[in-house]
C-alpha positions in Angstrom: -90.5 -62.7 41.8 -88.0 -60.1 42.1 -84.5 -60.7 40.3 -82.0 -60.8 43.2 -79.0 -58.6 42.9 -75.8 -59.9 40.8 -73.8 -59.0 43.6 -73.9 -58.4 47.3 -71.2 -57.3 49.8 -72.3 -57.1 53.2 -70.0 -56.1 56.2 -66.8 -56.5 54.1 -64.1 -55.6 56.5 -60.0 -56.0 55.4 -56.8 -54.7 57.2 -53.3 -54.9 56.0 -51.4 -54.1 59.1 -52.5 -50.8 60.7 -54.1 -49.9 57.4 -57.9 -50.7 57.2 -58.8 -50.7 53.7 -62.3 -51.9 53.9 -64.5 -50.8 56.9 -68.0 -53.0 57.0 -68.8 -52.1 53.3 -72.3 -52.9 52.0 -72.7 -53.1 48.0 -75.6 -54.2 46.3 -75.3 -54.4 42.2 -78.0 -55.2 40.0 -78.2 -57.5 37.3 -78.2 -56.3 33.7 -76.6 -52.7 35.1 -73.5 -51.0 35.0 -72.2 -49.6 38.3 -69.7 -47.3 39.0 -67.4 -47.1 42.3 -65.8 -43.9 42.7 -63.5 -42.7 45.6 -60.1 -41.3 46.1 -56.8 -43.3 45.5 -56.5 -45.6 48.2 -60.6 -45.3 49.1 -60.8 -49.2 49.6 -62.1 -49.4 45.7 -59.8 -52.0 44.4 -59.2 -53.8 47.4 -63.1 -54.3 47.6 -63.1 -56.0 44.0 -60.2 -57.9 44.7 -62.0 -59.3 47.6 -64.7 -60.2 45.3 -62.4 -61.8 42.7 -60.7 -64.1 45.0 -57.2 -62.3 45.4 -57.4 -61.3 49.0 -60.2 -62.6 51.6 -62.0 -60.7 53.7 -61.4 -60.3 57.7 -65.4 -60.6 58.0 -68.5 -60.2 55.9 -70.4 -62.4 53.2 -70.3 -62.2 49.6 -73.8 -63.3 47.5 -73.9 -63.8 44.1 -77.7 -64.0 42.2 -79.1 -64.1 45.6 -76.9 -67.1 47.0 -74.1 -66.8 49.5 -70.6 -67.8 48.4 -67.4 -68.9 49.7 -64.5 -67.2 47.2 -61.0 -68.6 48.0 -59.2 -67.8 44.7 -59.8 -66.2 41.0 -60.5 -69.5 40.0 -63.7 -69.3 42.5 -64.8 -65.9 41.1 -64.2 -67.4 37.2 -66.4 -70.5 38.1 -69.1 -68.0 39.4 -69.3 -66.2 36.4 -66.9 -63.4 37.9 -64.6 -61.6 35.5 -61.5 -58.9 36.1 -59.9 -56.6 34.0 -57.5 -55.0 36.3 -55.7 -51.8 35.9 -52.0 -53.2 35.1 -53.0 -56.3 32.9 -52.3 -59.7 33.6 -51.0 -60.8 30.2 -48.0 -62.9 29.9 -46.2 -60.7 27.0 -44.4 -63.3 24.9 -47.2 -65.5 24.7 -50.0 -64.8 21.7 -53.2 -63.5 21.9 -54.9 -67.0 21.7 -52.1 -68.3 24.2 -53.5 -65.4 26.5 -56.9 -66.2 26.3 -57.1 -69.8 26.7 -54.4 -69.8 29.7 -55.6 -71.3 32.4 -58.7 -72.6 30.4 -57.1 -75.2 28.1 -59.3 -78.0 29.5 -56.8 -81.0 28.6 -52.7 -81.9 28.2 -53.6 -82.0 24.4 -53.4 -78.4 23.8 -53.7 -78.3 19.9 -57.2 -79.3 19.8 -58.1 -76.9 22.8 -56.5 -74.0 20.7 -58.2 -74.9 17.8 -61.5 -74.6 19.6 -60.5 -71.5 21.4 -59.7 -70.1 17.8 -63.1 -70.5 16.8 -64.7 -68.9 20.1 -62.2 -66.2 20.2 -63.3 -64.9 16.6 -67.0 -65.5 17.6 -66.6 -63.2 20.7 -64.2 -60.6 18.8 -66.7 -60.3 16.1 -69.8 -60.2 18.2 -68.3 -57.4 20.7 -66.3 -55.2 18.1 -63.2 -56.8 19.7 -61.2 -57.3 17.1 -57.4 -58.3 17.5 -55.4 -60.9 15.5 -55.1 -64.0 17.8 -51.7 -64.8 16.6 -50.1 -61.5 17.6 -47.6 -61.2 20.3 -48.8 -59.4 23.0 -45.9 -57.9 24.0 -46.1 -56.1 20.9 -49.3 -54.6 21.0 -50.6 -51.0 21.8 -52.2 -50.8 25.5 -55.7 -50.2 23.9 -55.4 -53.8 22.1 -54.0 -55.3 25.3 -57.0 -54.3 27.0 -59.3 -56.2 24.3 -57.2 -58.9 25.2 -58.0 -59.0 28.8 -62.2 -58.5 28.0 -61.6 -61.4 25.6 -60.3 -63.3 28.3 -62.9 -62.9 30.9 -65.4 -63.2 28.2 -64.1 -66.4 27.1 -64.3 -67.9 30.2 -67.9 -67.2 30.8 -68.3 -64.3 32.7 -71.7 -62.6 33.0 -70.2 -60.3 35.8 -67.4 -58.1 34.7 -65.1 -55.9 36.6 -63.1 -53.2 35.3 -60.7 -51.2 37.2 -59.8 -47.7 35.6 -60.0 -49.1 32.0 -59.8 -45.8 30.5 -56.6 -44.7 32.0 -54.3 -46.1 29.0 -56.9 -45.6 26.2 -57.1 -42.5 23.8 -60.6 -40.6 23.5 -61.3 -42.6 20.5 -60.6 -46.3 22.5 -62.6 -45.1 25.2 -65.8 -44.4 23.2 -65.4 -47.6 21.6 -64.9 -49.3 25.0 -68.0 -47.8 26.3 -70.4 -48.9 23.6 -68.9 -52.6 24.2 -69.9 -52.0 27.7 -73.7 -50.7 26.8 -74.1 -54.2 24.6 -72.7 -56.2 27.3 -75.9 -54.1 29.8 -78.2 -54.7 27.2 -77.2 -58.4 26.6 -78.1 -58.8 30.4 -74.6 -58.5 31.5 -73.3 -57.1 35.0 -70.5 -54.4 34.6 -68.8 -53.1 37.9 -66.7 -49.9 36.9 -63.7 -48.4 38.9 -62.8 -44.9 37.6 -61.6 -41.5 38.7 -63.0 -40.1 35.7 -66.5 -38.2 36.7 -67.6 -37.8 33.2 -67.4 -41.2 32.4 -69.8 -42.2 35.6 -71.8 -40.0 34.2 -72.2 -40.9 30.6 -72.2 -44.9 31.3 -73.2 -45.9 34.5 -76.8 -46.3 36.1 -75.6 -46.3 39.3 -72.8 -45.1 41.1 -71.2 -45.7 44.9 -68.7 -43.7 46.4 -66.2 -44.7 48.7 -63.7 -42.4 50.9 -61.4 -44.0 53.3 -62.4 -47.4 53.2 -65.9 -46.9 53.9 -69.2 -46.6 51.8 -70.4 -42.8 52.2 -72.8 -42.3 49.5 -74.8 -44.1 46.8 -76.5 -42.5 43.8 -78.9 -43.3 40.9 -76.3 -41.4 38.3 -79.1 -39.6 36.5 -80.0 -38.0 39.6 -76.6 -36.8 40.7 -74.3 -34.3 39.3 -70.5 -34.0 38.9 -70.0 -31.7 41.7 -72.0 -33.8 43.9 -70.0 -36.8 43.1 -66.7 -34.9 43.3 -67.9 -33.4 46.7 -68.9 -37.1 47.9 -65.7 -38.2 47.0 -63.1 -35.7 48.7 -65.2 -34.5 51.7 -65.2 -30.9 50.4 -65.9 -28.8 47.5 -63.7 -29.7 44.7 -62.3 -26.7 41.8 -62.7 -28.9 38.5 -60.9 -26.2 36.7 -57.5 -25.2 37.0 -57.2 -21.8 38.4 -54.3 -19.9 36.8 -53.0 -16.5 35.9 -51.3 -15.6 32.7 -47.6 -16.7 32.0 -44.5 -14.6 32.2 -42.1 -16.6 29.8 -38.4 -15.9 30.6 -35.1 -17.1 28.9 -35.2 -20.3 26.7 -34.2 -23.4 28.7 -35.0 -25.8 26.3 -34.5 -26.2 22.5 -35.4 -28.6 20.1 -34.2 -28.5 16.8 -35.1 -30.5 13.9 -34.9 -33.5 16.0 -35.6 -36.9 14.3 -35.4 -40.8 15.9 -36.0 -44.0 14.6 -36.3 -47.3 16.2 -34.4 -50.5 16.1 -36.6 -51.5 12.8 -35.5 -48.3 11.1 -39.4 -46.9 11.7 -39.0 -42.8 12.3 -40.9 -42.4 15.2 -39.7 -38.6 15.8 -39.5 -36.6 12.4 -37.8 -33.3 12.3 -39.3 -31.8 15.6 -38.3 -28.4 16.8 -39.8 -26.7 19.9 -38.8 -24.3 22.8 -39.9 -24.6 26.7 -38.8 -20.7 28.4 -38.6 -20.1 32.2 -42.4 -19.5 33.8 -44.3 -21.3 31.0 -46.1 -24.6 30.5 -45.9 -25.8 26.6 -48.3 -29.0 26.5 -47.8 -31.7 23.6 -51.2 -32.9 22.5 -52.0 -36.3 20.3 -53.3 -39.4 20.3 -51.0 -41.7 22.1 -48.3 -43.3 19.7 -47.5 -40.2 17.8 -44.0 -39.6 18.8 -44.8 -38.0 22.2 -43.6 -40.6 24.0 -40.2 -41.0 22.0 -39.8 -37.1 22.5 -39.9 -37.2 26.0 -37.4 -39.9 25.9 -34.9 -38.0 23.5 -34.9 -34.8 26.0 -34.7 -37.0 29.3 -31.5 -38.5 28.0 -33.0 -41.8 27.1 -32.2 -42.3 23.9 -30.2 -40.2 21.2 -31.5 -38.4 18.5 -30.5 -39.8 15.0 -30.8 -36.3 13.5 -30.9 -32.7 15.0 -29.7 -31.1 18.2 -31.2 -30.5 21.6 -30.2 -27.9 24.0 -30.5 -27.5 27.2 -29.6 -24.4 29.6 -27.5 -23.2 26.8 -25.5 -26.6 26.5 -25.9 -29.3 23.2 -26.5 -32.6 24.1 -23.6 -34.8 23.6 -22.8 -38.6 23.3 -22.3 -38.2 27.2 -25.6 -36.9 28.0 -26.9 -39.3 30.2 -30.2 -39.0 32.1 -27.9 -39.0 35.6 -26.2 -35.6 34.1 -29.0 -33.9 33.0 -30.9 -34.6 36.5 -27.3 -33.0 37.9 -28.2 -29.9 35.5 -31.4 -29.4 36.9 -33.8 -31.3 34.6 -36.6 -33.9 36.5 -38.7 -36.2 34.6 -41.8 -37.8 35.3 -42.6 -40.7 32.8 -45.6 -41.8 31.4 -45.3 -45.4 32.3 -45.1 -45.2 36.8 -44.4 -49.3 36.9 -41.7 -49.6 34.7 -40.1 -46.4 34.9 -41.2 -44.3 37.3 -40.5 -47.0 40.0 -39.5 -50.4 41.3 -42.4 -52.0 42.7 -40.1 -54.2 44.8 -38.8 -51.6 46.6 -39.9 -50.0 49.6 -41.6 -46.1 49.3 -38.7 -44.7 50.7 -36.2 -46.5 48.5 -38.6 -45.4 45.3 -38.7 -42.1 46.4 -34.9 -41.3 45.6 -34.5 -43.2 42.4 -32.8 -41.0 40.1 -31.6 -38.9 42.8 -29.9 -41.4 45.3 -26.5 -40.1 44.5 -27.1 -36.8 46.2 -24.7 -35.6 49.2 -27.8 -35.2 51.2 -28.6 -38.9 51.4 -25.2 -40.1 52.4 -21.8 -40.0 52.1 -19.7 -41.6 49.3 -21.3 -45.2 48.4 -23.2 -45.5 51.4 -26.9 -43.8 51.8 -28.1 -42.5 55.5 -31.1 -45.0 56.2 -32.6 -42.5 58.1 -32.3 -39.7 56.1 -33.7 -41.5 53.2 -36.9 -42.8 55.1 -37.4 -39.3 56.8 -37.0 -37.4 53.2 -39.9 -39.6 52.2 -42.4 -39.2 55.3 -42.2 -35.0 54.5 -42.8 -35.8 50.8 -45.5 -38.3 51.7 -47.2 -35.5 54.0 -46.7 -33.0 51.5 -48.1 -34.8 48.8 -51.1 -36.6 50.7 -49.4 -40.1 49.7 -51.7 -43.0 51.4 -50.5 -44.9 53.2 -48.1 -42.6 54.7 -45.6 -45.8 55.3 -42.0 -45.2 53.9 -41.4 -48.7 54.3 -44.6 -50.6 52.4 -43.3 -52.1 49.4 -44.2 -49.3 46.4 -46.1 -52.5 44.6 -48.4 -51.8 47.6 -49.8 -48.6 46.9 -52.9 -47.8 44.5 -51.7 -46.5 40.8 -52.8 -43.1 41.8 -50.5 -43.2 45.1 -47.7 -44.6 43.4 -48.0 -41.8 40.8 -48.2 -38.9 43.8 -44.5 -40.7 44.9 -43.2 -40.0 42.1 -44.6 -36.4 41.1 -43.3 -35.5 44.7 -40.1 -36.7 44.1 -39.4 -34.8 40.7 -41.0 -31.7 41.9 -39.3 -31.5 45.2 -35.7 -31.5 43.4 -36.8 -28.2 42.5 -35.9 -28.3 38.7 -35.2 -25.7 36.0 -37.2 -27.9 34.1 -39.7 -30.6 34.7 -40.8 -32.9 31.7 -43.5 -34.8 32.9 -45.6 -37.7 31.0 -49.3 -38.2 31.8 -49.0 -36.4 35.1 -52.5 -37.2 36.2 -53.1 -40.7 34.7 -55.3 -42.9 37.5 -55.2 -40.4 40.1 -58.4 -39.5 41.8 -60.2 -36.0 41.3 -58.7 -34.5 44.3 -55.3 -35.4 43.8 -55.8 -34.1 40.2 -56.5 -30.5 41.8 -53.4 -30.6 43.6 -50.9 -32.1 41.3 -52.3 -29.0 38.4 -52.0 -26.7 41.6 -48.0 -27.7 42.3 -47.6 -27.7 38.4 -49.0 -23.9 38.0 -47.0 -22.6 41.2 -44.0 -24.6 39.9 -44.6 -22.4 36.5 -45.3 -19.5 38.5 -42.1 -19.8 40.6 -40.2 -19.3 36.8 -39.7 -23.0 36.1 -40.0 -24.7 32.9 -42.5 -27.1 32.1 -43.0 -29.5 29.2 -46.1 -31.4 29.4 -47.6 -34.5 27.6 -51.1 -35.9 28.2 -53.6 -37.8 26.4 -56.3 -36.0 28.2 -57.0 -32.9 25.7 -59.2 -31.1 28.4 -56.0 -31.6 30.9 -53.8 -29.5 28.0 -55.9 -27.1 27.4 -56.6 -26.3 31.2 -52.8 -26.2 32.1 -50.7 -25.3 28.9 -49.9 -21.7 28.0 -48.8 -22.8 24.8 -50.1 -26.1 22.9 -47.9 -28.1 20.1 -49.7 -30.8 18.7 -47.7 -33.5 17.2 -49.3 -36.2 14.7 -47.4 -39.6 13.1 -44.1 -38.2 14.6 -44.3 -34.3 13.4 -45.2 -31.1 14.6 -48.7 -30.2 13.0 -49.0 -26.9 14.4 -49.0 -24.6 17.7 -51.9 -23.1 19.1 -52.3 -20.7 22.6 -53.5 -22.9 25.6 -57.0 -21.6 24.9 -57.5 -22.6 21.6 -60.4 -24.0 20.2 -61.0 -27.8 20.9 -62.1 -28.8 17.6 -59.3 -27.0 16.1 -56.8 -29.0 18.1 -58.8 -32.2 17.5 -58.3 -31.8 13.9 -54.6 -31.4 14.3 -54.5 -34.4 16.4 -55.9 -36.3 13.5 -53.4 -34.7 11.0 -55.8 -32.3 9.4 -55.1 -28.7 9.5 -57.5 -26.1 9.9 -57.0 -24.9 6.3 -57.2 -28.5 4.9 -60.6 -29.0 6.6 
């Protein structure tokens, strides 16, 4: 007897007002497989999986789990059917411990003590079996994002999931953490569990999935057996046209110095040295990339340059002026600095704001948007409309809450806001995190165009391919220090060694 699919979605349709998020979607996922779902930002991937997990109700259509028609009205229903989901933006209670997060919603009785004791044993077993080691008593908010993701996976496995949905799981992971995740997913598949993987990274699709479904503008446009397709074919199916998979740029023409970081150090509240005597320069007409495994001081360095934090030692010079005690982000923006923060959810926008309001954050004092303390609402909305059109933000609705946009479209909204300010210096952290391949191509072109217009760009990315493709010079950081500087076309292995704290000579 033929095994029924783990999941069948039949004729799924979903609207949010004028936005037709899913259009008569049919999807079949085989049991014991890893099935990829790809598409541009706003293609409907996350909406479809949110329907499967009970966050949304489909306007019409049918869901079958292992051949049986089911009604999923809530995530509780989904979990009861063995479906677990790891969201792109984690659903964790940060002040709680790992153990408390894992057991949340599955306590079993009012007597929490015995439940916690039983859960600790099961958590220890799962962590050992799946190489998901994490301290059960650690406070989740103090863990790095890679370990927080392990907690999310442990939560799903603890609640008995044998169908696991992962939404952009590697967007916050280092390459080593991503490789470790793929080993875990392979192990789950070998044990007969089913994995649905939403990602923008086509090489990951090629490396780990058995089949892949392509969505575009709410519809399924293609299904492939992964081993019978290619990155180029998938990219074209996603975007509806041929996509340039490499950055096309000419040589840089560096001009005068714009940014000069001189022996800068910074200690956190606990006295830990996070940035250790860093020096670097960025000139007009060049892109300087900072490479390094996440957590090695790059984020803290960007905060120092943006004026969010103050150096413990050393000095920063921007446009020939040394940062003083009154040097705030607003002052620096007024002098021509723009900043795309690494964390779009907490620093790039305010999710409860309309898109038009998020699109002016940091520039809301501009005389072009109003007079005195009063913003001109019409000007704010029209400015956002123009940026949405130019940067292909979907849906192009300035009045939609920022939280309602996909992660990639939130990123495009922030990129548009900062680039359209016509800065002398753009500092940008993780410019294409969670962004689809068509939008990556577009963002890269805009960054190159900014360089070619004589602007200075300082770029931080955990994507080594992105650093090497965009940068004219690469500075490598490890443990808060600069390990070395290389040209943009430097050998990948050489940069990789520096990222691990090993110089080429020592190797």
